[in-house]
C-alpha positions in Angstrom: 51.3 316.0 38.1 48.9 317.7 40.3 46.0 314.8 40.0 47.0 313.9 43.6 46.3 317.0 44.9 43.3 317.9 42.9 41.9 314.5 44.3 42.7 315.1 47.8 41.2 318.3 47.8 37.8 316.9 46.4 38.2 314.1 49.3 38.1 311.4 46.7 39.9 308.4 46.8 41.8 306.5 44.2 39.4 303.8 43.8 36.2 306.4 43.5 38.0 308.6 40.9 39.1 305.6 38.7 35.4 304.2 39.0 34.0 307.9 38.1 36.3 308.5 35.3 36.3 304.8 34.1 39.8 303.9 34.5 41.8 301.4 36.6 43.0 302.2 40.0 46.6 301.3 38.7 46.1 303.9 36.2 45.6 306.4 38.8 48.3 305.1 40.6 50.8 305.6 37.6 49.6 309.1 36.9 50.1 310.0 40.5 53.3 308.9 40.6 54.4 311.0 37.4 54.0 308.5 34.6 52.6 310.2 31.4 49.0 309.7 30.9 47.1 309.1 27.5 45.1 311.9 25.9 42.1 309.8 26.7 42.9 309.3 30.3 43.6 313.0 30.8 40.1 313.7 29.0 38.4 311.6 31.5 40.0 312.8 34.7 39.5 316.4 33.5 36.0 316.0 32.9 35.5 314.3 36.3 37.7 316.9 38.5 36.1 319.6 35.9 39.0 321.2 35.1 41.0 321.8 31.8 43.4 319.1 30.6 46.4 321.7 30.8 45.5 322.0 34.7 46.3 318.2 34.9 49.6 318.5 33.0 50.7 321.0 35.2 53.8 320.3 37.4 53.8 320.7 41.4 56.4 323.7 41.7 55.9 324.4 45.4 55.4 322.4 48.3 52.2 323.4 50.4 53.4 324.4 53.6 50.0 324.6 55.3 49.1 321.0 55.2 49.3 318.5 58.3 51.2 316.4 56.1 54.0 319.2 55.9 53.9 319.7 59.5 54.5 316.2 60.4 57.4 316.1 58.5 60.9 315.5 60.3 62.8 318.9 60.8 65.6 317.9 58.5 63.1 317.1 55.6 61.4 320.5 56.2 65.1 322.3 56.0 66.0 320.7 52.8 62.7 321.4 51.1 62.2 325.0 52.3 60.8 326.1 48.8 60.6 329.8 47.4 60.2 331.5 50.4 64.1 330.8 50.8 65.6 329.8 47.6 69.0 330.0 48.7 68.1 327.4 51.4 66.8 324.7 49.8 65.5 323.1 46.4 61.7 322.5 46.2 61.7 321.1 42.3 62.7 317.3 41.8 63.8 318.0 38.2 66.5 320.3 39.7 67.6 317.4 41.9 67.7 315.1 38.8 69.7 317.5 37.3 72.3 318.3 39.8 72.6 314.5 40.4 73.4 313.9 36.8 75.8 316.9 36.4 77.7 315.8 39.6 78.0 312.2 38.4 78.9 313.6 34.8 82.0 315.9 36.2 82.5 312.9 38.7 83.4 310.3 35.8 85.2 313.4 33.8 87.8 313.7 36.5 88.0 309.9 37.2 89.0 310.0 33.6 91.4 312.6 34.1 92.9 310.8 37.1 94.6 308.3 34.7 96.8 311.2 33.7 97.2 312.7 37.0 96.4 311.2 40.5 95.5 314.6 42.2 92.1 314.5 39.8 90.9 311.1 41.6 90.0 313.0 44.6 87.7 315.4 43.2 86.2 312.8 40.8 85.4 310.7 44.1 84.1 314.0 45.9 81.8 314.6 42.8 80.5 311.1 42.7 79.6 311.1 46.4 77.7 314.7 45.7 75.7 312.7 43.2 75.0 309.9 45.5 74.0 312.5 48.3 71.5 314.4 45.9 69.9 311.2 45.1 69.3 310.3 48.5 67.7 313.4 48.9 65.6 313.1 45.8 64.5 309.8 47.1 63.4 311.5 50.7 61.5 313.8 48.7 59.6 311.1 47.0 59.5 309.1 50.5 57.3 312.0 51.8 55.6 313.1 48.8 57.4 316.4 48.7 56.9 316.9 44.7 
């Protein structure tokens, strides 16, 4: 959700927003981490932030590279999450990482099952499982540095 970005743009703390929206701080934290919010919570937050409810339901698709937080990130993180400027160079949506992780894991499992019939499939299975692991690590780096 875009809630954290809207809140920080207005220089409001989670505690202040919770007080103004008549919600708990825990609820604000959960919503900012991407958990689904109830309609009543969204309605209250939209009122406080003076935006439409549909605005609060938007996903952040792009990384804001003008912020100081982006400039402080390690080079390898910036390279991995370059965004739409160089789409061939990096992936900038968490949903893409999750899909890639699932697809790699499924293909890996299929190859491992086929290894029962032919040992040559074992290497491919291990390779795809390892790829799924690397993609999951990259997604966790994105979480850690609040990329999405």
